[in-house]
C-alpha positions as a Markdown table, in Angstrom:
| # | Residue | x | y | z |
|---|---|---|---|---|
| 1 | Unk | -0.1 | 0.1 | 0.3 |
| 2 | Unk | 3.0 | 2.4 | 1.0 |
| 3 | Unk | 4.3 | 1.7 | -2.7 |
| 4 | Unk | 1.3 | 3.1 | -4.4 |
| 5 | Unk | 0.0 | 5.8 | -1.5 |
| 6 | Unk | 3.3 | 7.7 | -1.7 |
| 7 | Unk | 3.6 | 8.1 | -5.7 |
| 8 | Unk | 0.0 | 9.3 | -5.6 |
| 9 | Unk | 0.3 | 12.0 | -2.9 |
| 10 | Unk | 3.9 | 13.1 | -4.8 |
| 11 | Unk | 2.3 | 13.4 | -7.8 |
| 12 | Unk | -0.6 | 15.5 | -6.6 |
| 13 | Unk | 1.8 | 17.8 | -4.6 |
| 14 | Unk | 4.0 | 18.1 | -7.5 |
| 15 | Unk | 0.9 | 19.3 | -10.0 |
| 16 | Unk | -0.3 | 21.6 | -7.4 |
| 17 | Unk | 2.8 | 23.1 | -6.5 |
| 18 | Unk | 3.1 | 24.0 | -10.2 |
| 19 | Unk | -0.2 | 25.4 | -10.3 |
| 20 | Unk | 0.7 | 27.8 | -7.0 |
| 21 | Unk | 3.7 | 28.7 | -9.1 |
| 22 | Unk | 1.9 | 29.5 | -12.3 |
| 23 | Unk | -2.1 | 30.0 | -11.3 |
| 24 | Unk | -2.9 | 30.1 | -15.0 |
| 25 | Unk | -2.1 | 26.4 | -15.1 |
| 26 | Unk | -5.4 | 25.9 | -13.2 |
| 27 | Unk | -7.3 | 26.3 | -16.2 |
| 28 | Unk | -5.6 | 23.3 | -17.9 |
| 29 | Unk | -6.8 | 20.1 | -17.9 |
| 30 | Unk | -3.9 | 17.9 | -16.1 |
| 31 | Unk | -3.9 | 20.9 | -13.6 |
| 32 | Unk | -7.9 | 21.3 | -12.5 |
| 33 | Unk | -7.7 | 17.5 | -12.5 |
| 34 | Unk | -5.2 | 17.2 | -10.1 |
| 35 | Unk | -7.0 | 19.9 | -8.1 |
| 36 | Unk | -10.1 | 17.5 | -8.1 |
| 37 | Unk | -8.0 | 14.2 | -7.2 |
| 38 | Unk | -6.4 | 16.8 | -4.2 |
| 39 | Unk | -10.0 | 17.9 | -2.8 |
| 40 | Unk | -11.9 | 14.6 | -3.3 |
| 41 | Unk | -9.8 | 11.6 | -3.7 |
| 42 | Unk | -6.8 | 12.4 | -1.6 |
| 43 | Unk | -8.5 | 12.6 | 1.9 |
| 44 | Unk | -10.5 | 9.7 | 1.4 |
| 45 | Unk | -7.3 | 7.8 | -0.1 |
| 46 | Unk | -5.7 | 8.6 | 3.3 |
| 47 | Unk | -8.5 | 7.5 | 5.1 |
| 48 | Unk | -8.4 | 4.3 | 3.9 |
| 49 | Unk | -4.9 | 3.7 | 3.9 |
| 50 | Unk | -4.5 | 5.1 | 7.5 |
| 51 | Unk | -7.1 | 2.3 | 8.4 |
| 52 | Unk | -6.2 | -0.4 | 6.3 |
| 53 | Unk | -9.3 | -0.5 | 4.9 |
| 54 | Unk | -9.4 | -3.2 | 1.8 |
| 55 | Unk | -6.5 | -5.4 | 2.2 |
| 56 | Unk | -5.3 | -6.5 | -1.5 |
| 57 | Unk | -8.1 | -4.4 | -3.0 |
| 58 | Unk | -6.9 | -1.4 | -1.3 |
| 59 | Unk | -3.7 | -2.0 | -3.3 |
| 60 | Unk | -5.4 | -2.1 | -6.5 |
| 61 | Unk | -7.7 | 0.8 | -5.8 |
| 62 | Unk | -4.6 | 3.2 | -4.7 |
| 63 | Unk | -2.8 | 1.8 | -7.7 |
| 64 | Unk | -5.9 | 3.0 | -10.0 |
| 65 | Unk | -5.4 | 6.3 | -8.1 |
| 66 | Unk | -2.0 | 6.8 | -9.6 |
| 67 | Unk | -2.8 | 5.2 | -13.0 |
| 68 | Unk | -5.6 | 7.7 | -13.4 |
| 69 | Unk | -3.8 | 10.7 | -12.1 |
| 70 | Unk | -0.6 | 9.6 | -14.5 |
| 71 | Unk | -3.0 | 9.2 | -17.7 |
| 72 | Unk | -4.4 | 12.9 | -17.2 |
| 73 | Unk | -0.8 | 14.2 | -17.5 |
| 74 | Unk | 0.6 | 12.0 | -20.5 |
| 75 | Unk | -2.5 | 12.1 | -22.1 |
| 76 | Unk | -2.1 | 15.9 | -22.3 |
| 77 | Unk | 1.7 | 15.6 | -24.0 |
| 78 | Unk | 0.7 | 15.0 | -27.6 |
| 79 | Unk | 0.4 | 18.0 | -30.1 |
| 80 | Unk | -3.6 | 19.1 | -30.6 |
| 81 | Unk | -5.0 | 17.6 | -34.2 |
| 82 | Unk | -4.6 | 20.2 | -37.0 |
| 83 | Unk | -8.0 | 19.4 | -38.8 |
| 84 | Unk | -9.9 | 19.3 | -35.1 |
| 85 | Unk | -8.5 | 23.0 | -34.3 |
| 86 | Unk | -9.3 | 23.8 | -38.2 |
| 87 | Unk | -13.3 | 22.7 | -37.6 |
| 88 | Unk | -13.5 | 25.1 | -34.4 |
| 89 | Unk | -11.5 | 28.4 | -35.5 |
| 90 | Unk | -14.9 | 29.7 | -36.8 |
| 91 | Unk | -16.1 | 33.2 | -36.7 |
| 92 | Unk | -19.2 | 34.0 | -34.6 |
| 93 | Unk | -21.4 | 36.5 | -34.6 |
| 94 | Unk | -21.8 | 37.9 | -31.5 |
| 95 | Unk | -25.3 | 39.3 | -31.3 |
| 96 | Unk | -26.7 | 35.9 | -32.9 |
| 97 | Unk | -24.4 | 34.1 | -30.2 |
| 98 | Unk | -26.4 | 36.3 | -27.7 |
| 99 | Unk | -29.9 | 35.5 | -29.2 |
| 100 | Unk | -28.9 | 31.8 | -28.8 |
| 101 | Unk | -27.8 | 32.0 | -25.3 |
| 102 | Unk | -31.1 | 33.9 | -24.4 |
| 103 | Unk | -33.1 | 31.0 | -25.8 |
| 104 | Unk | -31.5 | 28.6 | -23.9 |
| 105 | Unk | -32.3 | 30.4 | -21.0 |
| 106 | Unk | -35.8 | 30.8 | -21.5 |
| 107 | Unk | -36.0 | 26.9 | -22.3 |
| 108 | Unk | -34.0 | 25.9 | -19.0 |
| 109 | Unk | -35.9 | 28.0 | -17.3 |
| 110 | Unk | -39.3 | 26.6 | -18.5 |
| 111 | Unk | -38.3 | 23.3 | -17.9 |
| 112 | Unk | -36.5 | 24.0 | -14.5 |
| 113 | Unk | -40.5 | 25.3 | -13.4 |
| 114 | Unk | -41.8 | 21.3 | -15.2 |
| 115 | Unk | -39.3 | 19.8 | -13.1 |
| 116 | Unk | -40.6 | 21.6 | -10.1 |
| 117 | Unk | -44.3 | 20.9 | -10.5 |
| 118 | Unk | -43.5 | 16.7 | -10.5 |
| 119 | Unk | -45.0 | 15.1 | -7.7 |
| 120 | Unk | -42.3 | 14.6 | -5.0 |
| 121 | Unk | -42.9 | 10.8 | -4.7 |
| 122 | Unk | -41.3 | 10.5 | -8.7 |
| 123 | Unk | -38.2 | 12.6 | -7.5 |
| 124 | Unk | -35.8 | 10.2 | -6.4 |
| 125 | Unk | -31.9 | 9.5 | -7.0 |
| 126 | Unk | -32.6 | 6.6 | -9.6 |
| 127 | Unk | -35.3 | 9.2 | -11.8 |
| 128 | Unk | -36.8 | 8.2 | -14.8 |
| 129 | Unk | -39.4 | 8.8 | -17.1 |
| 130 | Unk | -40.6 | 12.5 | -18.1 |
| 131 | Unk | -38.7 | 14.1 | -14.9 |
| 132 | Unk | -35.3 | 12.8 | -17.1 |
| 133 | Unk | -36.2 | 15.1 | -20.3 |
| 134 | Unk | -36.9 | 17.7 | -17.6 |
| 135 | Unk | -33.7 | 18.0 | -16.2 |
| 136 | Unk | -32.3 | 17.5 | -19.5 |
| 137 | Unk | -33.5 | 20.8 | -21.3 |
| 138 | Unk | -34.0 | 22.3 | -17.6 |
| 139 | Unk | -29.6 | 21.9 | -17.6 |
| 140 | Unk | -29.8 | 24.5 | -20.9 |
| 141 | Unk | -29.7 | 27.0 | -18.7 |
| 142 | Unk | -26.0 | 27.1 | -17.5 |
| 143 | Unk | -24.6 | 26.9 | -21.3 |
| 144 | Unk | -27.2 | 29.7 | -21.7 |
| 145 | Unk | -25.8 | 31.5 | -18.8 |
| 146 | Unk | -22.0 | 31.0 | -20.2 |
| 147 | Unk | -23.2 | 32.4 | -23.5 |
| 148 | Unk | -24.9 | 35.6 | -21.9 |
| 149 | Unk | -21.9 | 36.3 | -19.8 |
| 150 | Unk | -19.5 | 35.9 | -22.2 |
| 151 | Unk | -21.4 | 38.3 | -24.6 |
| 152 | Unk | -21.8 | 40.8 | -21.8 |
| 153 | Unk | -18.1 | 40.7 | -21.2 |
| 154 | Unk | -17.2 | 41.1 | -24.7 |
| 155 | Unk | -19.6 | 44.0 | -26.1 |
| 156 | Unk | -20.3 | 45.3 | -22.7 |
| 157 | Unk | -24.1 | 45.8 | -23.4 |
| 158 | Unk | -26.5 | 46.7 | -20.6 |
| 159 | Unk | -28.9 | 44.2 | -22.2 |
| 160 | Unk | -26.4 | 41.3 | -22.4 |
| 161 | Unk | -25.4 | 41.9 | -18.2 |
| 162 | Unk | -29.1 | 41.9 | -17.6 |
| 163 | Unk | -29.7 | 38.6 | -19.5 |
| 164 | Unk | -26.5 | 37.4 | -17.8 |
| 165 | Unk | -28.1 | 38.1 | -14.2 |
| 166 | Unk | -31.8 | 36.4 | -14.8 |
| 167 | Unk | -29.9 | 33.4 | -16.3 |
| 168 | Unk | -27.6 | 33.5 | -13.1 |
| 169 | Unk | -30.5 | 33.0 | -10.8 |
| 170 | Unk | -31.0 | 29.4 | -11.5 |
| 171 | Unk | -27.4 | 28.2 | -10.6 |
| 172 | Unk | -27.1 | 30.8 | -7.6 |
| 173 | Unk | -30.6 | 29.0 | -6.6 |
| 174 | Unk | -29.0 | 25.5 | -7.1 |
| 175 | Unk | -25.6 | 26.3 | -5.1 |
| 176 | Unk | -27.4 | 27.8 | -2.0 |
| 177 | Unk | -30.9 | 26.5 | -1.5 |
| 178 | Unk | -29.8 | 22.8 | -2.8 |
| 179 | Unk | -26.1 | 22.5 | -2.3 |
| 180 | Unk | -25.2 | 21.5 | -5.4 |
| 181 | Unk | -21.8 | 20.8 | -6.3 |
| 182 | Unk | -21.6 | 20.6 | -9.9 |
| 183 | Unk | -24.0 | 23.5 | -10.9 |
| 184 | Unk | -21.7 | 25.7 | -8.5 |
| 185 | Unk | -18.6 | 24.5 | -10.0 |
| 186 | Unk | -19.6 | 25.2 | -13.5 |
| 187 | Unk | -21.0 | 28.6 | -12.5 |
| 188 | Unk | -17.9 | 29.7 | -10.9 |
| 189 | Unk | -15.7 | 28.4 | -13.7 |
| 190 | Unk | -17.7 | 30.1 | -16.4 |
| 191 | Unk | -17.2 | 33.4 | -14.6 |
| 192 | Unk | -13.7 | 32.6 | -14.4 |
| 193 | Unk | -12.8 | 31.0 | -17.4 |
| 194 | Unk | -14.8 | 33.7 | -19.6 |
| 195 | Unk | -12.5 | 36.6 | -17.9 |
| 196 | Unk | -9.6 | 34.6 | -18.5 |
| 197 | Unk | -10.4 | 34.0 | -22.2 |
| 198 | Unk | -12.0 | 37.7 | -23.1 |
| 199 | Unk | -9.9 | 39.6 | -20.5 |
| 200 | Unk | -6.6 | 37.4 | -19.6 |
| 201 | Unk | -7.4 | 38.0 | -15.8 |
| 202 | Unk | -6.3 | 34.6 | -14.4 |
| 203 | Unk | -7.2 | 33.4 | -10.9 |
| 204 | Unk | -4.6 | 34.8 | -8.4 |
| 205 | Unk | -2.7 | 32.6 | -6.4 |
| 206 | Unk | -4.7 | 32.9 | -2.8 |
| 207 | Unk | -7.6 | 31.7 | -4.9 |
| 208 | Unk | -6.0 | 29.0 | -6.4 |
| 209 | Unk | -5.0 | 27.5 | -3.4 |
| 210 | Unk | -8.3 | 28.4 | -1.4 |
| 211 | Unk | -10.5 | 26.8 | -4.1 |
| 212 | Unk | -8.4 | 23.6 | -3.7 |
| 213 | Unk | -8.0 | 23.3 | -0.1 |
| 214 | Unk | -11.6 | 25.3 | 0.5 |
| 215 | Unk | -13.1 | 22.6 | -1.7 |
| 216 | Unk | -11.5 | 19.6 | 0.2 |
| 217 | Unk | -13.3 | 20.7 | 3.7 |
| 218 | Unk | -16.4 | 21.6 | 2.2 |
| 219 | Unk | -17.6 | 18.7 | 0.2 |
| 220 | Unk | -17.7 | 16.3 | 3.1 |
| 221 | Unk | -20.2 | 18.9 | 4.6 |
| 222 | Unk | -22.3 | 19.2 | 1.7 |
| 223 | Unk | -24.5 | 16.3 | 2.9 |
| 224 | Unk | -25.6 | 18.0 | 6.3 |
| 225 | Unk | -25.8 | 21.6 | 4.5 |
| 226 | Unk | -28.5 | 20.0 | 2.2 |
| 227 | Unk | -30.7 | 19.2 | 5.0 |
| 228 | Unk | -31.7 | 22.1 | 6.0 |
| 229 | Unk | -30.5 | 24.8 | 3.4 |
| 230 | Unk | -33.9 | 24.8 | 1.4 |
| 231 | Unk | -36.0 | 26.4 | 4.4 |
| 232 | Unk | -33.2 | 28.3 | 5.7 |
| 233 | Unk | -29.9 | 28.6 | 3.9 |
| 234 | Unk | -28.2 | 31.5 | 6.1 |
| 235 | Unk | -29.1 | 28.8 | 9.2 |
| 236 | Unk | -27.6 | 25.9 | 7.3 |
| 237 | Unk | -24.8 | 27.6 | 6.8 |
| 238 | Unk | -24.1 | 28.9 | 10.5 |
| 239 | Unk | -24.8 | 25.4 | 11.7 |
| 240 | Unk | -22.0 | 23.5 | 9.4 |
| 241 | Unk | -19.1 | 22.3 | 10.8 |
| 242 | Unk | -16.7 | 21.6 | 8.2 |
| 243 | Unk | -13.9 | 20.7 | 10.4 |
| 244 | Unk | -15.8 | 17.9 | 12.0 |
| 245 | Unk | -17.4 | 16.6 | 8.5 |
| 246 | Unk | -13.8 | 16.4 | 7.4 |
| 247 | Unk | -12.5 | 14.3 | 10.6 |
| 248 | Unk | -15.2 | 11.9 | 9.8 |
| 249 | Unk | -13.6 | 11.0 | 6.8 |
| 250 | Unk | -11.4 | 9.0 | 8.8 |
| 251 | Unk | -13.8 | 7.1 | 10.5 |
| 252 | Unk | -13.4 | 3.4 | 9.8 |
| 253 | Unk | -17.0 | 3.1 | 9.3 |
| 254 | Unk | -17.4 | 6.4 | 7.5 |
| 255 | Unk | -19.0 | 6.5 | 4.0 |
| 256 | Unk | -16.7 | 7.1 | 1.3 |
| 257 | Unk | -16.9 | 6.8 | -2.1 |
| 258 | Unk | -13.1 | 5.8 | -2.6 |
| 259 | Unk | -13.9 | 3.1 | -0.4 |
| 260 | Unk | -17.2 | 2.2 | -2.6 |
| 261 | Unk | -14.6 | 2.3 | -5.8 |
| 262 | Unk | -12.0 | -0.2 | -3.6 |
| 263 | Unk | -15.8 | -2.4 | -3.4 |
| 264 | Unk | -16.4 | -2.2 | -7.2 |
| 265 | Unk | -12.9 | -3.1 | -7.9 |
| 266 | Unk | -13.1 | -6.3 | -5.6 |
| 267 | Unk | -16.5 | -7.4 | -6.5 |
| 268 | Unk | -15.1 | -6.9 | -10.4 |
| 269 | Unk | -12.0 | -8.9 | -9.8 |
| 270 | Unk | -13.7 | -11.7 | -7.5 |
| 271 | Unk | -16.4 | -12.2 | -10.3 |
| 272 | Unk | -13.9 | -11.3 | -13.3 |
| 273 | Unk | -17.2 | -9.7 | -14.9 |
| 274 | Unk | -15.9 | -6.9 | -16.7 |
| 275 | Unk | -18.3 | -4.8 | -18.8 |
| 276 | Unk | -15.7 | -3.6 | -21.6 |
| 277 | Unk | -16.9 | -1.0 | -22.4 |
| 278 | Unk | -20.8 | -1.9 | -22.5 |
| 279 | Unk | -21.7 | -0.1 | -19.4 |
| 280 | Unk | -21.0 | 2.9 | -21.4 |
| 281 | Unk | -23.3 | 2.0 | -24.3 |
| 282 | Unk | -25.9 | 0.8 | -22.1 |
| 283 | Unk | -25.6 | 4.2 | -20.0 |
| 284 | Unk | -25.9 | 6.4 | -23.4 |
| 285 | Unk | -28.8 | 4.4 | -24.3 |
| 286 | Unk | -30.6 | 4.7 | -20.8 |
| 287 | Unk | -29.8 | 8.7 | -20.6 |
| 288 | Unk | -30.8 | 9.5 | -24.0 |
| 289 | Unk | -33.2 | 7.3 | -26.0 |
| 290 | Unk | -36.8 | 8.4 | -24.4 |
| 291 | Unk | -38.8 | 5.1 | -23.5 |
| 292 | Unk | -41.9 | 7.5 | -23.3 |
| 293 | Unk | -41.7 | 7.9 | -27.3 |
| 294 | Unk | -40.0 | 4.6 | -28.6 |
| 295 | Unk | -41.1 | 2.1 | -25.9 |
| 296 | Unk | -39.3 | 0.4 | -23.1 |
| 297 | Unk | -39.0 | -3.0 | -25.0 |
| 298 | Unk | -37.2 | -1.0 | -28.2 |
| 299 | Unk | -34.8 | 0.9 | -25.8 |
| 300 | Unk | -34.2 | -2.2 | -23.9 |
| 301 | Unk | -33.1 | -4.0 | -27.0 |
| 302 | Unk | -30.5 | -1.2 | -27.7 |
| 303 | Unk | -28.8 | -2.2 | -24.8 |
| 304 | Unk | -25.8 | -4.8 | -24.5 |
| 305 | Unk | -27.2 | -7.7 | -22.3 |
| 306 | Unk | -30.5 | -6.0 | -22.5 |
| 307 | Unk | -30.2 | -3.9 | -19.3 |
| 308 | Unk | -28.4 | -1.6 | -18.0 |
| 309 | Unk | -26.1 | -3.1 | -14.9 |
| 310 | Unk | -26.9 | -1.6 | -11.5 |
| 311 | Unk | -23.5 | -1.4 | -9.8 |
| 312 | Unk | -25.0 | -1.2 | -6.5 |
| 313 | Unk | -26.8 | -4.8 | -7.2 |
| 314 | Unk | -23.7 | -6.0 | -8.5 |
| 315 | Unk | -21.5 | -5.3 | -5.7 |
| 316 | Unk | -24.1 | -6.1 | -3.1 |
| 317 | Unk | -24.5 | -9.8 | -5.4 |
| 318 | Unk | -20.9 | -10.4 | -5.0 |
| 319 | Unk | -19.8 | -9.1 | -1.5 |
| 320 | Unk | -23.3 | -8.3 | 0.6 |
| 321 | Unk | -22.0 | -4.7 | 0.8 |
| 322 | Unk | -24.8 | -2.0 | -0.2 |
| 323 | Unk | -23.5 | 1.4 | -1.4 |
| 324 | Unk | -24.9 | 4.1 | 1.2 |
| 325 | Unk | -27.7 | 6.2 | -1.0 |
| 326 | Unk | -26.4 | 9.5 | -2.6 |
| 327 | Unk | -22.7 | 8.1 | -2.7 |
| 328 | Unk | -21.2 | 7.5 | -5.7 |
| 329 | Unk | -18.7 | 4.6 | -6.8 |
| 330 | Unk | -16.0 | 7.1 | -8.8 |
| 331 | Unk | -14.6 | 7.2 | -12.1 |
| 332 | Unk | -11.5 | 5.0 | -10.6 |
| 333 | Unk | -14.3 | 2.2 | -9.6 |
| 334 | Unk | -16.6 | 2.6 | -12.6 |
| 335 | Unk | -13.5 | 2.5 | -15.3 |
| 336 | Unk | -12.0 | -0.6 | -13.7 |
| 337 | Unk | -15.4 | -2.6 | -13.8 |
| 338 | Unk | -15.1 | -1.7 | -17.6 |
| 339 | Unk | -11.3 | -2.5 | -18.4 |
| 340 | Unk | -9.4 | -3.3 | -15.6 |
| 341 | Unk | -6.2 | -1.1 | -15.2 |
| 342 | Unk | -6.2 | -0.2 | -18.6 |
| 343 | Unk | -9.5 | 2.1 | -17.5 |
| 344 | Unk | -7.0 | 4.7 | -16.9 |
| 345 | Unk | -6.9 | 5.1 | -20.5 |
| 346 | Unk | -10.2 | 6.7 | -20.4 |
| 347 | Unk | -8.5 | 9.6 | -18.5 |
| 348 | Unk | -5.8 | 10.0 | -21.4 |
| 349 | Unk | -8.5 | 10.1 | -23.8 |
| 350 | Unk | -10.0 | 12.9 | -22.0 |
| 351 | Unk | -7.0 | 14.4 | -21.6 |
| 352 | Unk | -6.4 | 14.6 | -25.1 |
| 353 | Unk | -9.7 | 15.9 | -26.1 |
| 354 | Unk | -9.3 | 18.8 | -23.7 |
| 355 | Unk | -5.9 | 19.3 | -25.1 |
| 356 | Unk | -7.6 | 20.0 | -28.3 |
| 357 | Unk | -10.6 | 22.1 | -27.2 |
| 358 | Unk | -7.8 | 24.2 | -25.2 |
| 359 | Unk | -5.5 | 24.5 | -28.5 |
| 360 | Unk | -8.6 | 25.4 | -30.5 |
| 361 | Unk | -10.1 | 28.0 | -27.6 |
| 362 | Unk | -6.5 | 29.7 | -27.9 |
| 363 | Unk | -7.2 | 30.6 | -31.7 |
| 364 | Unk | -8.1 | 33.8 | -33.1 |
| 365 | Unk | -11.7 | 32.8 | -33.6 |
| 366 | Unk | -11.9 | 30.3 | -30.8 |
| 367 | Unk | -15.3 | 31.5 | -29.3 |
| 368 | Unk | -17.5 | 28.1 | -29.8 |
| 369 | Unk | -14.0 | 26.4 | -28.3 |
| 370 | Unk | -14.3 | 28.5 | -25.5 |
| 371 | Unk | -17.8 | 27.9 | -24.4 |
| 372 | Unk | -17.4 | 24.2 | -25.4 |
| 373 | Unk | -14.7 | 23.9 | -22.8 |
| 374 | Unk | -16.3 | 26.0 | -20.1 |
| 375 | Unk | -19.1 | 23.4 | -20.3 |
| 376 | Unk | -17.4 | 20.3 | -20.5 |
| 377 | Unk | -14.3 | 20.9 | -17.7 |
| 378 | Unk | -17.0 | 20.1 | -14.7 |
| 379 | Unk | -18.0 | 17.1 | -16.9 |
| 380 | Unk | -14.3 | 16.0 | -16.8 |
| 381 | Unk | -14.3 | 16.4 | -12.8 |
| 382 | Unk | -17.7 | 14.5 | -12.4 |
| 383 | Unk | -15.8 | 11.5 | -14.6 |
| 384 | Unk | -13.5 | 11.2 | -11.8 |
| 385 | Unk | -16.1 | 12.0 | -8.6 |
| 386 | Unk | -19.2 | 10.4 | -9.8 |
| 387 | Unk | -20.6 | 7.9 | -12.2 |
| 388 | Unk | -23.5 | 6.6 | -9.9 |
| 389 | Unk | -24.2 | 3.2 | -8.8 |
| 390 | Unk | -27.5 | 2.6 | -10.5 |
| 391 | Unk | -29.1 | 4.7 | -7.9 |
| 392 | Unk | -29.3 | 2.2 | -5.6 |
| 393 | Unk | -31.1 | 3.2 | -2.2 |
| 394 | Unk | -30.2 | 1.6 | 0.7 |
| 395 | Unk | -29.9 | 2.2 | 4.6 |
| 396 | Unk | -26.2 | 3.7 | 5.7 |
| 397 | Unk | -24.2 | 1.3 | 6.0 |
| 398 | Unk | -22.6 | 1.2 | 9.6 |
| 399 | Unk | -19.8 | -1.5 | 9.5 |
| 400 | Unk | -17.8 | -3.8 | 7.4 |
| 401 | Unk | -14.9 | -5.9 | 7.7 |
| 402 | Unk | -12.5 | -7.5 | 5.3 |
| 403 | Unk | -12.5 | -11.6 | 5.8 |
| 404 | Unk | -10.9 | -14.3 | 4.2 |
| 405 | Unk | -13.1 | -16.2 | 1.6 |
| 406 | Unk | -12.9 | -18.4 | -1.0 |
| 407 | Unk | -12.5 | -16.9 | -4.3 |
| 408 | Unk | -15.3 | -17.8 | -7.1 |
| 409 | Unk | -13.1 | -16.5 | -10.0 |
| 410 | Unk | -9.5 | -17.9 | -9.4 |
| 411 | Unk | -10.2 | -20.9 | -6.9 |
| 412 | Unk | -7.8 | -19.2 | -4.2 |
| 413 | Unk | -8.5 | -17.6 | -0.8 |
| 414 | Unk | -8.8 | -13.8 | -1.4 |
| 415 | Unk | -9.4 | -10.9 | 1.0 |
| 416 | Unk | -13.3 | -9.7 | 0.9 |
| 417 | Unk | -15.7 | -7.4 | 2.4 |
| 418 | Unk | -18.4 | -9.0 | 4.7 |
| 419 | Unk | -20.7 | -7.0 | 7.0 |
| 420 | Unk | -19.8 | -7.2 | 10.7 |
């Protein structure tokens, strides 16, 4: 475990140090991903390392951390593809661009309203049906805001600034009243990167340090904040104890996304049931093929194996461990479930895509690339921190232990997880 944990820490520190020395680097893929590793993965990985939780599968998890972070760096090294840059180097009419942004904002407002009219019983972490359509179109308010704010900076138009203020209400509401992490991050990134692209204003060094370290402490406390924020966000903020919530990371029985990743890696290696990309295809079908219009049977026929694997059920069937509600298996566990250690190459592929987008955004007519870059940044972060375990809902687990059991896959005694 020491062999893999220390290189992971060293790599995180080196990339973060480079960002502190040159704060503008925080906008580029390897560096903002390193910040995500530090804020989200590193404290939880240290907690597992400190408690020696996971046996041989903790070693696999820490090795996966090293490989995925290294892939973010090495995938970013090749030069951008010339043909890709030419396709994104296109002039854009600012006025028409603003009109398009306004349309997106209006559509987002309408479908956000429609989502709010759904019965409470229909809104769960495993949301399906018409609610998914409302959520998808409601999310168009975020690129709409980015476009309006971008045009306001570029033209200094009072109308563009007014539309930016109108568009900002949805992400502001998501952050203050619901404690949503990704919408909050996307809103702040839209502000910061638009200022960088158009005014060449980079984040001050203390802001970069504060953002990464602040996120490290705030992320564990978000769940507590959400419980009362909708009724009284000011009181919820006053009651927030970020230090206490952060310290709970290090409890051996604490809910932890990296722990979930370790268990998914264990279940995958125990069973040998890799998905080899089928899970990603099925997820695309699940999200973007509407059963309401095309029928459930047709949608299922497009899925490899006839259905999407519920990772929560898969883990419980193999090991008896239930993923706590609202937690994730992270991209570490999900990509391992697909391709074993080669799943880290998915992060390398993302890195190369962002290298191309970054190069395109720096071109004279890089407006489209700049907006694409802003809007996909949080998706890259989410690819590391999320990929929910099939919406599994279950009681909060209180304790598990690693015991020796006969492996089904290799005919040998292996350490796996079982309930206490």
